Structures are given as structure tokens and as C-alpha cells.
VEXTI-539102 format. One record per residue: residue in one letter; x, y, z of N, C-alpha, C, O in turn. Coordinates in Angstrom, 2 decimals, decimal comma, padded with zeros to 5 digits, m for minus. Layout:
// residues N
res / n.east / n.north / n.up / ca.east / ca.north / ca.up / c.east / c.north / c.up / o.east / o.north / o.up
a / X / Y / Z / X / Y / Z / X / Y / Z / X / Y / Z
...
***
This chain:
// residues 139
res / n.east / n.north / n.up / ca.east / ca.north / ca.up / c.east / c.north / c.up / o.east / o.north / o.up
x / 000,83 / m001,20 / 000,00 / 000,00 / 000,00 / 000,00 / 000,87 / 001,26 / 000,00 / 000,59 / 002,21 / m000,72
x / 001,92 / 001,25 / 000,81 / 002,80 / 002,42 / 000,89 / 003,47 / 002,67 / m000,46 / 003,64 / 003,81 / m000,87
x / 003,85 / 001,59 / m001,13 / 004,47 / 001,72 / m002,45 / 003,51 / 002,37 / m003,44 / 003,91 / 003,23 / m004,22
x / 002,24 / 001,97 / m003,42 / 001,25 / 002,56 / m004,32 / 001,00 / 004,02 / m003,98 / 000,88 / 004,85 / m004,88
x / 000,93 / 004,34 / m002,70 / 000,70 / 005,73 / m002,30 / 001,86 / 006,62 / m002,72 / 001,66 / 007,73 / m003,19
x / 003,07 / 006,12 / m002,53 / 004,25 / 006,88 / m002,93 / 004,28 / 007,08 / m004,45 / 004,60 / 008,17 / m004,94
x / 003,96 / 006,03 / m005,18 / 003,94 / 006,13 / m006,64 / 002,87 / 007,10 / m007,12 / 003,12 / 007,88 / m008,05
x / 001,69 / 007,07 / m006,51 / 000,64 / 008,00 / m006,92 / 001,02 / 009,44 / m006,57 / 000,69 / 010,36 / m007,32
x / 001,70 / 009,63 / m005,46 / 002,17 / 010,97 / m005,09 / 003,15 / 011,50 / m006,14 / 003,04 / 012,64 / m006,58
x / 004,11 / 010,67 / m006,52 / 005,12 / 011,08 / m007,50 / 004,48 / 011,34 / m008,86 / 004,81 / 012,33 / m009,53
x / 003,56 / 010,46 / m009,27 / 002,90 / 010,65 / m010,58 / 002,08 / 011,93 / m010,61 / 002,10 / 012,66 / m011,60
x / 001,37 / 012,20 / m009,53 / 000,56 / 013,42 / m009,47 / 001,43 / 014,66 / m009,48 / 001,15 / 015,62 / m010,20
x / 002,49 / 014,65 / m008,70 / 003,39 / 015,80 / m008,67 / 004,08 / 015,98 / m010,03 / 004,29 / 017,11 / m010,47
x / 004,43 / 014,89 / m010,68 / 005,06 / 014,97 / m012,00 / 004,11 / 015,58 / m013,02 / 004,53 / 016,40 / m013,85
x / 002,85 / 015,20 / m012,99 / 001,89 / 015,82 / m013,89 / 001,66 / 017,27 / m013,52 / 001,37 / 018,09 / m014,39
x / 001,79 / 017,60 / m012,24 / 001,73 / 019,00 / m011,84 / 002,83 / 019,81 / m012,51 / 002,61 / 020,96 / m012,91
x / 004,01 / 019,23 / m012,63 / 005,12 / 019,91 / m013,32 / 004,76 / 020,12 / m014,79 / 004,98 / 021,20 / m015,34
x / 004,19 / 019,09 / m015,42 / 003,80 / 019,20 / m016,83 / 002,74 / 020,29 / m017,01 / 002,76 / 021,01 / m018,01
x / 001,82 / 020,41 / m016,04 / 000,74 / 021,40 / m016,14 / 001,14 / 022,76 / m015,59 / 000,28 / 023,63 / m015,41
x / 002,43 / 022,97 / m015,32 / 002,96 / 024,25 / m014,84 / 002,34 / 024,71 / m013,52 / 002,05 / 025,89 / m013,34
x / 002,16 / 023,79 / m012,61 / 001,71 / 024,13 / m011,27 / 002,86 / 024,85 / m010,57 / 004,01 / 024,43 / m010,70
x / 002,58 / 025,92 / m009,82 / 003,67 / 026,59 / m009,09 / 004,42 / 025,61 / m008,20 / 003,83 / 024,73 / m007,58
x / 005,73 / 025,79 / m008,14 / 006,60 / 024,84 / m007,42 / 006,20 / 024,68 / m005,96 / 006,30 / 023,58 / m005,41
x / 005,76 / 025,76 / m005,33 / 005,41 / 025,67 / m003,91 / 004,14 / 024,85 / m003,66 / 003,85 / 024,47 / m002,52
x / 003,37 / 024,58 / m004,74 / 002,12 / 023,82 / m004,59 / 002,22 / 022,39 / m005,11 / 001,23 / 021,66 / m005,07
x / 003,38 / 021,98 / m005,59 / 003,54 / 020,64 / m006,14 / 003,32 / 019,56 / m005,07 / 002,69 / 018,53 / m005,34
x / 003,82 / 019,79 / m003,88 / 003,64 / 018,80 / m002,81 / 002,17 / 018,67 / m002,44 / 001,68 / 017,57 / m002,17
x / 001,46 / 019,79 / m002,41 / 000,03 / 019,75 / m002,09 / m000,74 / 019,02 / m003,19 / m001,65 / 018,24 / m002,90
x / m000,39 / 019,28 / m004,45 / m001,03 / 018,58 / m005,55 / m000,76 / 017,09 / m005,49 / m001,65 / 016,28 / m005,74
x / 000,48 / 016,71 / m005,15 / 000,81 / 015,30 / m004,99 / 000,01 / 014,67 / m003,86 / m000,41 / 013,52 / m003,96
x / m000,18 / 015,42 / m002,80 / m000,97 / 014,93 / m001,67 / m002,41 / 014,68 / m002,08 / m003,01 / 013,68 / m001,67
x / m002,97 / 015,57 / m002,88 / m004,35 / 015,39 / m003,36 / m004,48 / 014,09 / m004,15 / m005,40 / 013,31 / m003,92
x / m003,56 / 013,86 / m005,08 / m003,59 / 012,63 / m005,86 / m003,39 / 011,39 / m005,02 / m004,02 / 010,36 / m005,25
x / m002,52 / 011,49 / m004,03 / m002,25 / 010,36 / m003,15 / m003,48 / 010,02 / m002,31 / m003,81 / 008,85 / m002,14
x / m004,17 / 011,04 / m001,80 / m005,38 / 010,81 / m001,01 / m006,46 / 010,19 / m001,89 / m007,15 / 009,26 / m001,47
x / m006,61 / 010,70 / m003,11 / m007,59 / 010,14 / m004,03 / m007,30 / 008,68 / m004,34 / m008,22 / 007,86 / m004,37
x / m006,04 / 008,36 / m004,57 / m005,67 / 006,97 / m004,86 / m005,91 / 006,08 / m003,65 / m006,35 / 004,94 / m003,79
x / m005,62 / 006,60 / m002,45 / m005,87 / 005,83 / m001,22 / m007,35 / 005,50 / m001,09 / m007,71 / 004,37 / m000,76
x / m008,20 / 006,47 / m001,34 / m009,65 / 006,24 / m001,26 / m010,07 / 005,20 / m002,29 / m010,84 / 004,29 / m001,99
x / m009,56 / 005,34 / m003,51 / m009,90 / 004,40 / m004,57 / m009,47 / 002,98 / m004,19 / m010,27 / 002,04 / m004,27
x / m008,23 / 002,83 / m003,79 / m007,72 / 001,49 / m003,43 / m008,48 / 000,92 / m002,24 / m008,76 / m000,28 / m002,21
x / m008,81 / 001,76 / m001,27 / m009,56 / 001,28 / m000,11 / m010,92 / 000,72 / m000,52 / m011,33 / m000,34 / m000,03
x / m011,61 / 001,42 / m001,41 / m012,91 / 000,93 / m001,87 / m012,77 / m000,36 / m002,67 / m013,56 / m001,29 / m002,50
x / m011,78 / m000,43 / m003,54 / m011,59 / m001,62 / m004,37 / m011,21 / m002,81 / m003,49 / m011,65 / m003,94 / m003,75
x / m010,40 / m002,58 / m002,46 / m010,01 / m003,67 / m001,55 / m011,22 / m004,24 / m000,81 / m011,23 / m005,43 / m000,48
x / m012,23 / m003,41 / m000,55 / m013,44 / m003,89 / 000,12 / m014,51 / m004,32 / m000,88 / m015,70 / m004,30 / m000,57
x / m014,08 / m004,71 / m002,07 / m014,94 / m005,30 / m003,11 / m016,03 / m004,37 / m003,63 / m017,09 / m004,84 / m004,04
x / m015,79 / m003,07 / m003,64 / m016,69 / m002,16 / m004,32 / m016,31 / m002,13 / m005,80 / m015,17 / m002,41 / m006,16
x / m017,26 / m001,79 / m006,64 / m017,00 / m001,69 / m008,06 / m016,02 / m000,54 / m008,32 / m016,05 / 000,48 / m007,62
x / m015,17 / m000,71 / m009,32 / m014,16 / 000,32 / m009,60 / m014,79 / 001,63 / m010,08 / m014,20 / 002,69 / m009,90
x / m015,96 / 001,56 / m010,69 / m016,64 / 002,79 / m011,13 / m017,09 / 003,59 / m009,91 / m016,89 / 004,80 / m009,85
x / m017,70 / 002,92 / m008,95 / m018,12 / 003,60 / m007,71 / m016,91 / 004,12 / m006,95 / m016,92 / 005,23 / m006,43
x / m015,87 / 003,32 / m006,88 / m014,65 / 003,73 / m006,19 / m014,05 / 004,97 / m006,85 / m013,57 / 005,88 / m006,17
x / m014,06 / 005,01 / m008,17 / m013,54 / 006,17 / m008,90 / m014,38 / 007,40 / m008,62 / m013,85 / 008,49 / m008,42
x / m015,71 / 007,23 / m008,61 / m016,60 / 008,35 / m008,33 / m016,33 / 008,94 / m006,94 / m016,19 / 010,16 / m006,80
x / m016,27 / 008,09 / m005,94 / m016,05 / 008,55 / m004,56 / m014,68 / 009,22 / m004,44 / m014,55 / 010,28 / m003,82
x / m013,65 / 008,60 / m005,01 / m012,31 / 009,17 / m004,94 / m012,25 / 010,52 / m005,64 / m011,63 / 011,46 / m005,13
x / m012,89 / 010,63 / m006,80 / m012,90 / 011,91 / m007,52 / m013,66 / 012,97 / m006,74 / m013,25 / 014,13 / m006,70
x / m014,76 / 012,58 / m006,12 / m015,52 / 013,51 / m005,30 / m014,63 / 014,10 / m004,19 / m014,63 / 015,31 / m003,97
x / m013,89 / 013,24 / m003,51 / m013,02 / 013,72 / m002,44 / m011,83 / 014,51 / m002,98 / m011,37 / 015,45 / m002,33
x / m011,33 / 014,13 / m004,15 / m010,26 / 014,92 / m004,77 / m010,76 / 016,34 / m005,03 / m010,05 / 017,31 / m004,77
x / m011,97 / 016,45 / m005,54 / m012,53 / 017,77 / m005,83 / m012,76 / 018,57 / m004,55 / m012,52 / 019,77 / m004,51
x / m013,23 / 017,90 / m003,50 / m013,44 / 018,60 / m002,22 / m012,12 / 019,12 / m001,66 / m012,03 / 020,27 / m001,22
x / m011,11 / 018,28 / m001,67 / m009,81 / 018,69 / m001,15 / m009,22 / 019,79 / m002,03 / m008,57 / 020,71 / m001,53
x / m009,44 / 019,69 / m003,33 / m008,95 / 020,72 / m004,25 / m009,61 / 022,07 / m003,98 / m008,96 / 023,11 / m004,03
x / m010,91 / 022,04 / m003,69 / m011,61 / 023,28 / m003,35 / m011,07 / 023,87 / m002,05 / m010,91 / 025,08 / m001,93
x / m010,81 / 023,01 / m001,09 / m010,26 / 023,46 / 000,18 / m008,88 / 024,08 / m000,02 / m008,61 / 025,17 / 000,49
x / m008,00 / 023,40 / m000,74 / m006,67 / 023,94 / m001,01 / m006,72 / 025,22 / m001,84 / m005,90 / 026,12 / m001,65
x / m007,68 / 025,28 / m002,75 / m007,80 / 026,49 / m003,57 / m008,15 / 027,70 / m002,69 / m007,65 / 028,80 / m002,93
x / m008,97 / 027,49 / m001,71 / m009,31 / 028,59 / m000,78 / m008,12 / 028,94 / 000,10 / m007,81 / 030,12 / 000,31
x / m007,45 / 027,92 / 000,62 / m006,33 / 028,17 / 001,53 / m005,19 / 028,90 / 000,82 / m004,64 / 029,86 / 001,35
x / m004,86 / 028,44 / m000,40 / m003,71 / 029,01 / m001,11 / m004,07 / 030,07 / m002,13 / m003,22 / 030,58 / m002,85
x / m005,39 / 030,40 / m002,19 / m005,88 / 031,44 / m003,09 / m005,42 / 031,22 / m004,54 / m004,85 / 032,10 / m005,18
x / m005,68 / 030,02 / m005,01 / m005,34 / 029,62 / m006,38 / m006,57 / 028,95 / m006,99 / m007,50 / 028,60 / m006,27
x / m006,58 / 028,77 / m008,31 / m007,70 / 028,05 / m008,93 / m007,74 / 026,58 / m008,49 / m006,70 / 025,96 / m008,25
x / m008,93 / 026,07 / m008,40 / m009,12 / 024,68 / m007,99 / m008,48 / 023,71 / m008,97 / m008,02 / 022,63 / m008,58
x / m008,45 / 024,07 / m010,23 / m007,94 / 023,16 / m011,26 / m006,47 / 022,83 / m011,07 / m006,00 / 021,79 / m011,55
x / m005,73 / 023,68 / m010,37 / m004,32 / 023,39 / m010,10 / m004,19 / 022,07 / m009,36 / m003,26 / 021,30 / m009,61
x / m005,10 / 021,81 / m008,46 / m005,04 / 020,59 / m007,67 / m005,86 / 019,45 / m008,28 / m005,43 / 018,30 / m008,25
x / m007,02 / 019,76 / m008,82 / m007,93 / 018,70 / m009,28 / m007,45 / 018,03 / m010,57 / m007,59 / 016,82 / m010,71
x / m006,90 / 018,79 / m011,50 / m006,50 / 018,19 / m012,77 / m005,37 / 017,19 / m012,56 / m005,44 / 016,06 / m013,06
x / m004,35 / 017,58 / m011,83 / m003,28 / 016,62 / m011,59 / m003,70 / 015,56 / m010,57 / m003,16 / 014,45 / m010,58
x / m004,65 / 015,88 / m009,69 / m005,09 / 014,93 / m008,68 / m005,85 / 013,73 / m009,23 / m005,82 / 012,65 / m008,65
x / m006,54 / 013,93 / m010,37 / m007,31 / 012,81 / m010,93 / m006,48 / 011,92 / m011,84 / m006,95 / 010,88 / m012,30
x / m005,24 / 012,32 / m012,12 / m004,40 / 011,55 / m013,04 / m004,28 / 010,08 / m012,63 / m004,38 / 009,22 / m013,51
x / m004,07 / 009,73 / m011,36 / m003,96 / 008,30 / m011,03 / m005,24 / 007,51 / m011,31 / m005,19 / 006,28 / m011,44
x / m006,38 / 008,19 / m011,41 / m007,65 / 007,49 / m011,60 / m008,03 / 007,33 / m013,07 / m008,95 / 006,57 / m013,38
x / m007,35 / 008,02 / m013,96 / m007,71 / 007,98 / m015,38 / m007,47 / 006,57 / m015,92 / m006,39 / 006,00 / m015,72
x / m008,47 / 006,00 / m016,62 / m008,35 / 004,60 / m017,08 / m007,58 / 004,45 / m018,38 / m008,09 / 003,85 / m019,33
x / m006,39 / 004,95 / m018,44 / m005,59 / 004,88 / m019,67 / m005,21 / 003,46 / m020,03 / m005,29 / 003,08 / m021,20
x / m004,79 / 002,68 / m019,05 / m004,42 / 001,29 / m019,32 / m005,60 / 000,48 / m019,79 / m005,46 / m000,39 / m020,66
x / m006,76 / 000,74 / m019,24 / m007,98 / 000,03 / m019,64 / m008,36 / 000,39 / m021,07 / m008,75 / m000,48 / m021,85
x / m008,25 / 001,66 / m021,42 / m008,55 / 002,09 / m022,79 / m007,55 / 001,47 / m023,77 / m007,92 / 001,07 / m024,87
x / m006,30 / 001,40 / m023,37 / m005,28 / 000,76 / m024,22 / m005,63 / m000,70 / m024,46 / m005,58 / m001,18 / m025,60
x / m005,98 / m001,41 / m023,40 / m006,34 / m002,82 / m023,54 / m007,56 / m002,99 / m024,44 / m007,62 / m003,94 / m025,22
x / m008,53 / m002,09 / m024,33 / m009,71 / m002,16 / m025,20 / m009,30 / m002,02 / m026,66 / m009,76 / m002,79 / m027,51
x / m008,46 / m001,04 / m026,95 / m008,01 / m000,85 / m028,33 / m007,18 / m002,04 / m028,83 / m007,28 / m002,44 / m029,99
x / m006,37 / m002,58 / m027,96 / m005,56 / m003,73 / m028,34 / m006,44 / m004,91 / m028,72 / m006,16 / m005,62 / m029,69
x / m007,51 / m005,12 / m027,96 / m008,41 / m006,23 / m028,27 / m009,22 / m005,96 / m029,53 / m009,58 / m006,89 / m030,25
x / m009,52 / m004,69 / m029,81 / m010,16 / m004,38 / m031,10 / m009,23 / m004,75 / m032,25 / m009,67 / m005,32 / m033,25
x / m007,96 / m004,44 / m032,10 / m006,99 / m004,69 / m033,17 / m006,81 / m006,19 / m033,41 / m006,63 / m006,62 / m034,55
x / m006,84 / m006,98 / m032,36 / m006,66 / m008,43 / m032,53 / m007,99 / m009,16 / m032,76 / m008,06 / m010,38 / m032,64
x / m009,03 / m008,41 / m033,07 / m010,35 / m008,95 / m033,42 / m011,05 / m009,70 / m032,29 / m011,82 / m010,63 / m032,55
x / m010,79 / m009,32 / m031,06 / m011,51 / m009,89 / m029,92 / m012,54 / m008,84 / m029,49 / m012,37 / m008,16 / m028,48
x / m013,62 / m008,74 / m030,27 / m014,57 / m007,65 / m030,11 / m015,39 / m007,72 / m028,82 / m015,74 / m006,69 / m028,25
x / m015,70 / m008,93 / m028,37 / m016,50 / m009,05 / m027,13 / m015,76 / m008,46 / m025,94 / m016,31 / m007,64 / m025,20
x / m014,52 / m008,86 / m025,76 / m013,73 / m008,33 / m024,64 / m013,41 / m006,85 / m024,85 / m013,39 / m006,07 / m023,90
x / m013,17 / m006,48 / m026,10 / m012,87 / m005,08 / m026,40 / m014,03 / m004,17 / m026,02 / m013,82 / m003,10 / m025,44
x / m015,24 / m004,59 / m026,33 / m016,41 / m003,77 / m025,98 / m016,62 / m003,70 / m024,48 / m017,00 / m002,66 / m023,95
x / m016,36 / m004,80 / m023,79 / m016,48 / m004,79 / m022,33 / m015,48 / m003,82 / m021,71 / m015,83 / m003,02 / m020,83
x / m014,23 / m003,89 / m022,17 / m013,20 / m003,01 / m021,63 / m013,47 / m001,55 / m021,99 / m013,27 / m000,66 / m021,16
x / m013,92 / m001,31 / m023,20 / m014,21 / 000,06 / m023,62 / m015,38 / 000,63 / m022,81 / m015,34 / 001,79 / m022,40
x / m016,41 / m000,18 / m022,58 / m017,54 / 000,28 / m021,78 / m017,10 / 000,62 / m020,36 / m017,53 / 001,62 / m019,79
x / m016,24 / m000,21 / m019,80 / m015,74 / 000,05 / m018,44 / m014,91 / 001,33 / m018,40 / m015,03 / 002,13 / m017,47
x / m014,06 / 001,54 / m019,42 / m013,26 / 002,77 / m019,49 / m014,16 / 003,98 / m019,60 / m013,90 / 005,00 / m018,96
x / m015,21 / 003,89 / m020,41 / m016,15 / 005,01 / m020,54 / m016,89 / 005,27 / m019,24 / m017,10 / 006,43 / m018,87
x / m017,28 / 004,22 / m018,54 / m017,99 / 004,41 / m017,27 / m017,07 / 005,03 / m016,22 / m017,51 / 005,89 / m015,46
x / m015,82 / 004,62 / m016,19 / m014,88 / 005,21 / m015,23 / m014,63 / 006,67 / m015,58 / m014,56 / 007,52 / m014,69
x / m014,50 / 006,97 / m016,86 / m014,34 / 008,37 / m017,28 / m015,56 / 009,20 / m016,89 / m015,42 / 010,33 / m016,43
x / m016,73 / 008,64 / m017,07 / m017,96 / 009,32 / m016,66 / m018,03 / 009,51 / m015,15 / m018,52 / 010,53 / m014,67
x / m017,54 / 008,53 / m014,41 / m017,52 / 008,65 / m012,94 / m016,60 / 009,77 / m012,50 / m016,88 / 010,47 / m011,53
x / m015,49 / 009,95 / m013,22 / m014,58 / 011,05 / m012,90 / m015,29 / 012,38 / m013,14 / m015,24 / 013,28 / m012,30
x / m015,95 / 012,50 / m014,28 / m016,66 / 013,74 / m014,60 / m017,78 / 014,00 / m013,60 / m017,96 / 015,13 / m013,13
x / m018,54 / 012,97 / m013,27 / m019,65 / 013,14 / m012,33 / m019,15 / 013,48 / m010,93 / m019,78 / 014,28 / m010,23
x / m018,04 / 012,89 / m010,51 / m017,49 / 013,21 / m009,19 / m017,08 / 014,67 / m009,10 / m017,33 / 015,32 / m008,08
x / m016,46 / 015,19 / m010,15 / m016,07 / 016,61 / m010,16 / m017,29 / 017,51 / m010,15 / m017,33 / 018,50 / m009,41
x / m018,29 / 017,20 / m010,96 / m019,49 / 018,02 / m011,04 / m020,28 / 017,95 / m009,74 / m020,73 / 018,98 / m009,23
x / m020,45 / 016,75 / m009,19 / m021,21 / 016,59 / m007,96 / m020,57 / 017,36 / m006,81 / m021,27 / 017,98 / m006,01
x / m019,27 / 017,33 / m006,73 / m018,57 / 018,08 / m005,69 / m018,80 / 019,58 / m005,85 / m018,99 / 020,28 / m004,86
x / m018,78 / 020,06 / m007,08 / m019,01 / 021,48 / m007,32 / m020,44 / 021,87 / m006,97 / m020,67 / 022,95 / m006,43
x / m021,39 / 021,01 / m007,26 / m022,79 / 021,29 / m006,91 / m022,95 / 021,37 / m005,39 / m023,59 / 022,28 / m004,88
x / m022,35 / 020,43 / m004,68 / m022,41 / 020,46 / m003,21 / m021,77 / 021,75 / m002,68 / m022,28 / 022,37 / m001,76
x / m020,64 / 022,13 / m003,28 / m019,96 / 023,36 / m002,88 / m020,86 / 024,57 / m003,09 / m020,93 / 025,44 / m002,21
x / m021,55 / 024,65 / m004,22 / m022,43 / 025,78 / m004,49 / m023,62 / 025,81 / m003,54 / m024,06 / 026,89 / m003,13
x / m024,16 / 024,65 / m003,20 / m025,26 / 024,59 / m002,25 / m024,82 / 025,09 / m000,89 / m025,55 / 025,83 / m000,23
x / m023,64 / 024,69 / m000,46 / m023,12 / 025,13 / 000,83 / m022,87 / 026,63 / 000,84 / m023,15 / 027,30 / 001,83
x / m022,33 / 027,17 / m000,27 / m022,08 / 028,61 / m000,36 / m023,36 / 029,42 / m000,24 / m023,38 / 030,47 / 000,40
x / m024,44 / 028,94 / m000,87 / m025,71 / 029,67 / m000,84 / m026,40 / 029,56 / 000,50 / m027,18 / 030,44 / 000,87
x / m026,13 / 028,50 / 001,25 / m026,81 / 028,29 / 002,53 / m026,19 / 029,07 / 003,65 / m026,66 / 028,99 / 004,79
***
């Protein structure tokens, strides 16, 4: 578990460098990604579906990103964009395309559908968190 958390921290911080995140906020961005990955892995370990785990992890990534954005007076996207990188189903999409190429269409469609659902869960987690934030602001 520690190895995965460390790897997700490094990957998130590295993508922060690619996205030109200010140097003083790279550690915070890495922390956001690491927390999101921890939540995802925790849910998957307890036999929850990976789509639900991705949704919950993305929701918390967005909440933490909003909190850090207020604390450091920066846009939320500085933390959320790099924070969701560990959750993006790139490997799953690759496997789907690979199976399309080798004419294994049944498995390819299953993998592609799962990649699309995980991508949708990421989008819904970000949107749902923003809706909750707006409701709290108005109340």
C-alpha cells in the first residue's frame, strides 16, 4: 500500500510539473492525488466496483482541491487536474483498443464500456462536488 501511495504521489506531482503548477504547490497537488488513490484502493479492496470507487475518490479529490484552492488562493484546477491523473483509465482504454486490433470484439467492448464508465464517474465526481460546494455557499 505504501508503495502505491508513494507512486501516486510522484505521478501526481510529476503531472503538476507538466501542467505548470507553481513549485510551492507541487507537494500539495501530490498529496491530493495520493489521497484520491488511497480512497480508490480502499474501496476496491473492500470489493466495491471500480466505477463507484472512482466516483467517490474523484468527489473527495474535488473537495480537497476546493479546500486547497481557498487556503492558497489559487484556482481549484491546479489541484484537481493533476489529482485525478492516477484514476484515469488509460491502461484500460489501451487494452480495449488492443483487443479491437486483434479482433476480440467481445472483450474489447467490455473493456471500452468500463473505461467510458470510469471516465464518466470522474466527470460526475467533479461536477457533484461542485454542486455540493455551491449549495453550501448559498446556505
